C-alpha positions as CSV (number, residue, x, y, z in Angstrom):
1,M,-32.9,171.7,-132.9
2,L,-36.7,171.8,-132.6
3,S,-38.5,168.7,-131.2
4,V,-37.2,168.0,-127.6
5,S,-36.0,171.5,-126.9
6,F,-38.8,173.2,-128.6
7,L,-41.4,171.2,-126.5
8,R,-39.5,171.9,-123.3
9,C,-38.9,175.6,-124.0
10,A,-41.3,177.1,-126.6
11,F,-44.5,175.5,-125.3
12,S,-43.9,176.6,-121.8
13,G,-44.9,180.0,-123.1
14,G,-45.5,181.6,-126.5
15,V,-44.4,180.2,-129.8
16,A,-41.6,182.2,-131.4
17,V,-39.2,181.3,-134.1
18,A,-36.4,183.0,-132.2
19,L,-36.7,180.2,-129.6
20,L,-35.5,177.6,-132.1
21,V,-31.9,178.7,-131.7
22,A,-32.0,179.5,-128.0
23,C,-33.5,176.0,-127.3
24,G,-31.2,174.2,-129.7
25,G,-29.3,171.0,-129.1
26,P,-25.6,170.1,-129.3
27,Q,-25.6,168.8,-132.8
28,S,-23.6,170.6,-135.5
29,A,-25.4,171.5,-138.7
30,V,-24.9,169.6,-141.9
31,N,-25.8,170.4,-145.4
32,P,-27.0,167.1,-147.0
33,E,-26.4,166.7,-150.7
34,P,-28.7,164.3,-152.4
35,L,-26.9,161.5,-154.1
36,G,-27.0,161.4,-157.8
37,Q,-28.5,164.1,-159.9
38,R,-29.4,167.3,-157.9
39,D,-32.5,168.3,-159.8
40,V,-34.2,164.9,-160.3
41,T,-37.9,165.2,-160.9
42,A,-40.4,162.5,-159.8
43,H,-41.8,160.3,-162.5
44,V,-45.1,159.9,-160.8
45,S,-47.9,162.4,-161.3
46,A,-49.9,164.0,-158.5
47,H,-52.8,162.0,-159.5
48,G,-51.0,158.7,-160.1
49,N,-50.1,156.1,-157.5
50,C,-49.2,158.7,-155.0
51,P,-50.6,160.1,-152.6
52,T,-53.0,157.2,-152.5
53,A,-50.4,154.4,-152.5
54,H,-46.7,153.7,-152.6
55,C,-45.9,156.9,-150.9
56,V,-43.4,158.5,-148.4
57,V,-45.6,160.8,-146.3
58,V,-43.8,163.5,-144.3
59,T,-45.0,166.2,-141.9
60,D,-43.2,169.6,-141.9
61,V,-43.6,172.2,-139.3
62,G,-43.3,175.1,-141.7
63,L,-41.1,178.2,-142.0
64,G,-42.1,181.3,-140.1
65,N,-45.3,179.7,-138.8
66,F,-46.3,176.5,-137.0
67,D,-49.3,175.5,-139.1
68,G,-47.2,173.1,-141.2
69,S,-48.1,170.7,-143.9
70,I,-48.3,167.0,-144.9
71,L,-46.3,166.2,-148.0
72,F,-46.4,163.2,-150.2
73,F,-43.4,161.8,-152.3
74,P,-43.1,158.7,-154.3
75,R,-40.8,156.0,-152.8
76,N,-38.1,156.5,-155.5
77,A,-38.0,160.3,-155.0
78,N,-34.4,161.7,-154.8
79,G,-32.8,165.1,-154.6
80,N,-34.7,168.4,-155.1
81,V,-38.1,167.1,-156.1
82,S,-41.5,168.6,-155.8
83,P,-44.1,166.6,-153.7
84,T,-46.8,164.8,-155.6
85,G,-49.4,165.9,-153.1
86,R,-49.7,168.4,-150.2
87,I,-52.2,169.0,-147.4
88,E,-51.7,172.6,-146.3
89,G,-53.6,175.7,-145.4
90,S,-56.0,177.3,-142.9
91,L,-58.7,174.8,-143.3
92,T,-56.5,171.8,-142.4
93,R,-56.2,172.7,-138.7
94,L,-52.7,171.4,-138.6
95,H,-50.7,173.0,-135.8
96,Y,-47.2,171.9,-135.0
97,T,-47.8,168.4,-136.3
98,T,-45.2,166.0,-134.8
99,A,-46.5,162.6,-136.1
100,I,-48.8,161.0,-138.7
101,A,-50.3,157.6,-139.3
102,M,-52.2,156.1,-142.1
103,D,-54.9,153.4,-141.9
104,S,-55.6,150.6,-144.3
105,D,-58.0,152.7,-146.3
106,G,-55.4,155.4,-146.8
107,N,-56.9,157.9,-144.3
108,V,-54.2,160.2,-142.8
109,Y,-54.1,160.9,-139.0
110,A,-52.1,163.9,-137.7
111,A,-51.0,164.5,-134.1
112,N,-51.1,168.2,-133.5
113,L,-49.0,169.1,-130.4
114,G,-49.7,172.8,-130.8
115,S,-53.6,172.4,-130.6
116,D,-53.9,169.2,-128.5
117,S,-55.8,167.5,-131.3
118,I,-55.9,164.8,-133.7
119,T,-57.1,165.6,-137.2
120,V,-58.1,162.9,-139.9
121,Y,-58.0,163.4,-143.6
122,A,-59.7,161.3,-146.2
123,A,-57.6,159.1,-148.5
124,G,-56.3,161.1,-151.4
125,S,-56.8,164.5,-149.8
126,E,-54.7,167.4,-151.2
127,G,-54.6,171.1,-150.8
128,N,-56.3,173.3,-148.3
129,V,-58.9,170.7,-147.1
130,A,-60.8,170.3,-143.9
131,P,-60.3,167.2,-141.8
132,I,-63.2,164.7,-142.0
133,R,-62.8,164.3,-138.2
134,T,-61.1,166.1,-135.4
135,I,-60.6,164.7,-131.9
136,K,-60.2,167.6,-129.4
137,G,-61.6,168.5,-126.1
138,S,-61.3,168.1,-122.3
139,Q,-62.8,164.6,-122.3
140,T,-60.3,163.3,-124.8
141,E,-57.4,163.6,-122.3
142,L,-55.1,164.8,-125.1
143,Q,-52.2,166.8,-123.8
144,R,-49.4,167.6,-126.2
145,P,-49.8,164.6,-128.4
146,T,-46.6,163.6,-130.2
147,G,-47.2,160.1,-131.5
148,V,-50.0,158.4,-133.3
149,A,-50.7,154.8,-134.6
150,V,-53.7,152.9,-136.0
151,D,-54.3,149.2,-135.7
152,G,-56.1,146.9,-138.2
153,D,-59.4,147.4,-136.5
154,G,-59.3,151.2,-136.7
155,D,-58.5,151.8,-133.0
156,L,-56.3,155.0,-132.7
157,F,-53.4,155.1,-130.3
158,V,-52.0,158.5,-129.2
159,V,-48.9,159.3,-127.1
160,N,-49.5,162.3,-124.8
161,S,-46.1,163.7,-124.1
162,A,-47.2,166.1,-121.3
163,G,-49.5,163.7,-119.7
164,N,-47.1,160.7,-119.7
165,R,-49.8,158.4,-121.1
166,V,-51.1,156.6,-124.1
167,T,-54.8,157.1,-124.9
168,V,-56.7,154.8,-127.2
169,Y,-59.9,155.8,-129.2
170,A,-62.6,153.7,-130.9
171,P,-62.7,153.7,-134.7
172,N,-64.2,156.8,-136.2
173,A,-64.0,158.6,-132.8
174,A,-64.6,162.5,-133.3
175,G,-65.0,165.5,-131.3
176,D,-64.7,165.5,-127.5
177,A,-64.5,161.8,-127.5
178,R,-63.4,159.9,-124.3
179,P,-60.7,157.3,-124.8
180,V,-61.8,153.6,-124.6
181,R,-58.6,152.9,-122.5
182,V,-55.7,154.7,-121.1
183,I,-52.1,153.5,-120.3
184,S,-50.8,155.7,-117.4
185,G,-49.2,155.4,-114.0
186,K,-45.8,154.6,-112.3
187,R,-45.9,150.9,-113.2
188,T,-45.9,151.8,-117.0
189,K,-42.4,153.3,-116.7
190,L,-43.4,155.9,-119.4
191,G,-41.0,158.9,-119.1
192,E,-41.6,161.7,-121.5
193,P,-43.2,159.5,-124.1
194,W,-42.9,160.7,-127.7
195,G,-43.2,158.1,-130.5
196,I,-45.4,155.0,-130.8
197,T,-45.9,152.0,-133.2
198,L,-47.6,148.7,-133.3
199,D,-46.5,145.3,-134.5
200,S,-48.5,142.8,-136.5
201,S,-50.0,141.6,-133.2
202,S,-50.9,145.2,-132.1
203,N,-48.3,145.0,-129.3
204,I,-47.5,148.7,-128.4
205,Y,-44.1,150.2,-128.6
206,V,-43.4,153.6,-127.1
207,T,-40.2,155.7,-127.2
208,N,-39.4,157.8,-124.1
209,L,-37.2,160.8,-124.1
210,S,-35.8,159.5,-120.9
211,S,-33.9,157.1,-123.2
212,S,-35.8,154.0,-123.2
213,V,-38.5,152.0,-125.3
214,T,-41.4,150.5,-123.3
215,V,-43.3,147.6,-124.9
216,F,-46.9,146.8,-123.8
217,A,-49.3,144.0,-124.6
218,A,-51.9,144.8,-127.2
219,N,-54.7,145.0,-124.6
220,A,-52.8,147.0,-121.9
221,K,-54.6,149.5,-120.0
222,G,-54.5,151.5,-116.7
223,N,-51.4,151.3,-114.6
224,A,-50.0,148.4,-116.6
225,A,-46.4,147.3,-116.4
226,P,-44.6,146.9,-119.8
227,E,-43.7,143.4,-121.0
228,R,-40.4,144.6,-121.9
229,V,-38.2,147.8,-121.4
230,I,-35.2,148.5,-123.6
231,S,-32.9,150.8,-121.6
232,G,-29.3,151.2,-120.6
233,S,-25.9,152.3,-121.8
234,L,-25.5,149.4,-124.3
235,T,-28.7,150.2,-126.1
236,Q,-27.3,153.6,-127.3
237,L,-30.7,155.1,-126.9
238,S,-30.4,158.9,-126.5
239,G,-33.5,161.0,-126.7
240,P,-35.5,158.6,-129.0
241,E,-38.3,159.9,-131.0
242,G,-39.4,157.9,-134.1
243,I,-40.0,154.3,-133.9
244,A,-41.1,151.5,-136.3
245,V,-41.3,147.7,-136.5
246,D,-40.8,145.6,-139.6
247,A,-42.6,142.4,-140.7
248,S,-39.8,140.4,-139.0
249,G,-40.1,142.1,-135.7
250,Y,-36.9,144.2,-136.0
251,L,-37.4,147.5,-134.1
252,Y,-36.1,150.8,-135.6
253,V,-35.5,153.8,-133.4
254,A,-34.5,157.3,-134.4
255,N,-32.2,158.9,-131.8
256,W,-32.8,162.6,-131.9
257,E,-30.1,163.5,-129.4
258,A,-27.4,161.1,-130.8
259,S,-28.4,161.7,-134.5
260,N,-28.4,158.1,-135.3
261,L,-30.6,155.1,-136.0
262,V,-30.5,152.0,-133.9
263,V,-32.1,148.7,-134.8
264,F,-32.9,146.0,-132.3
265,A,-33.4,142.3,-132.9
266,P,-37.0,140.9,-132.4
267,G,-37.7,140.4,-128.6
268,A,-34.9,142.8,-127.5
269,D,-35.2,143.5,-123.7
270,G,-33.2,145.3,-121.1
271,N,-29.7,146.7,-121.6
272,E,-29.2,145.0,-125.0
273,P,-27.0,146.5,-127.7
274,P,-28.7,147.1,-131.1
275,A,-28.2,144.6,-133.9
276,R,-26.9,147.4,-136.1
277,E,-26.9,151.3,-136.2
278,D,-26.4,154.0,-138.7
279,S,-25.4,157.7,-138.2
280,S,-24.1,158.5,-141.7
281,G,-26.0,161.4,-143.2
282,L,-28.4,162.0,-140.3
283,Y,-29.0,165.1,-138.3
284,G,-31.5,165.0,-135.5
285,P,-33.8,162.3,-137.0
286,N,-37.3,162.7,-135.7
287,G,-39.3,160.0,-137.5
288,V,-38.6,156.6,-139.1
289,G,-40.5,154.3,-141.5
290,V,-39.7,150.9,-143.1
291,D,-41.1,149.7,-146.5
292,A,-41.9,146.1,-147.4
293,S,-38.4,145.7,-148.9
294,G,-36.6,146.7,-145.8
295,R,-35.6,150.1,-146.9
296,T,-35.4,152.7,-144.0
297,Y,-36.7,156.3,-144.3
298,L,-35.8,158.8,-141.8
299,S,-37.0,162.4,-141.4
300,N,-34.4,165.0,-140.3
301,G,-33.8,168.6,-139.7
302,C,-34.9,171.4,-137.3
303,Q,-33.3,174.6,-136.1
304,D,-30.2,175.6,-138.2
305,N,-30.3,172.8,-140.8
306,A,-32.7,172.2,-143.7
307,A,-35.2,169.4,-143.3
308,F,-34.6,166.4,-145.4
309,V,-35.5,162.6,-145.6
310,A,-32.6,160.1,-145.8
311,V,-33.2,156.6,-147.4
312,Y,-31.1,153.6,-146.4
313,A,-30.8,150.1,-148.0
314,E,-32.1,146.9,-146.4
315,G,-29.9,145.9,-143.6
316,A,-27.6,149.0,-143.8
317,N,-25.1,149.1,-141.0
318,D,-23.1,152.3,-140.6
319,A,-23.6,152.9,-144.4
320,G,-24.3,156.1,-146.3
321,P,-27.9,156.8,-147.5
322,L,-29.0,155.5,-150.9
323,R,-31.0,158.7,-151.5
324,I,-31.7,162.1,-149.8
325,I,-34.8,164.1,-150.5
326,T,-33.9,167.8,-149.9
327,G,-34.1,171.2,-151.4
328,K,-36.5,174.0,-152.1
329,K,-38.8,172.2,-154.5
330,T,-39.6,169.6,-151.8
331,K,-41.3,172.2,-149.6
332,L,-39.6,170.6,-146.6
333,H,-38.8,173.9,-144.8
334,L,-38.0,174.0,-141.2
335,C,-38.5,170.6,-139.5
336,A,-39.5,167.2,-141.0
337,T,-41.1,165.4,-138.1
338,G,-43.5,162.4,-138.6
339,I,-43.1,160.0,-141.5
340,V,-45.1,157.1,-142.9
341,V,-44.0,154.7,-145.7
342,R,-47.0,153.2,-147.5
């Protein structure tokens, strides 16, 4: 598998495809078959309501290189479908993109672990397009960014996996911009942080590869203690990466190492078991998103298995996926990492 092992192994030196197998995890490969018709084609044109709205947006590391791409699919996509939009090419400055976020205007934010940068693309961007803004430089304190989120005011939150910190940037930050605040220090209990999400009150939720979720107040800064920490054997957390919160406050966590999804009740704290879980059809899930109807979307793949997106019904508990997006037409090649549902 890529994500965890790739970060620990490949980025300690040069990047090489051969390292994907050498740094692999314990999971056994699966070959997901999309439910229903194999060659379904999306009934939404590239210039229809996606990629500007009602989309599943997925990052893919790429095959044979680590520039990667951002792919747009309609929410009802199933099987071996072509994306309705793609951001891809040398002008994009994408480089091992592990996470994405979208603001209320539809602008797309990409966390590029490979170049210690955040790139921002205008709403509706497609093809080999340059970002409208890039945050990069020594003053940014970006160090292997792996998670990204945007609040309603346009503030940008970034998880820095190598720095054990969360950096926050002002709206429209660009270039070698200093963060307006940083969450970092022993009291934070951040341990190999990876993913980040915000709830409707802008409280901050961070997954830690050390198998915990830390929850901070919206205005947290400095060496701030989390308000809650979800951790312990009952939680089933195991190398958690992707994270999302729905409108009711339920917390969705993609466990990369355990190849499952765990969902916690609102306010979950301590060594608390999940309200429900699902592992059917998953293989190393990296990212998770939830739509307004409660359907859950998980990006999967890496190493010896094709990348794919699995979609689950609202309230699913140990149930098979409703749909799977996979196949050559999807342009999901090596590793589907970040995911956003709009």
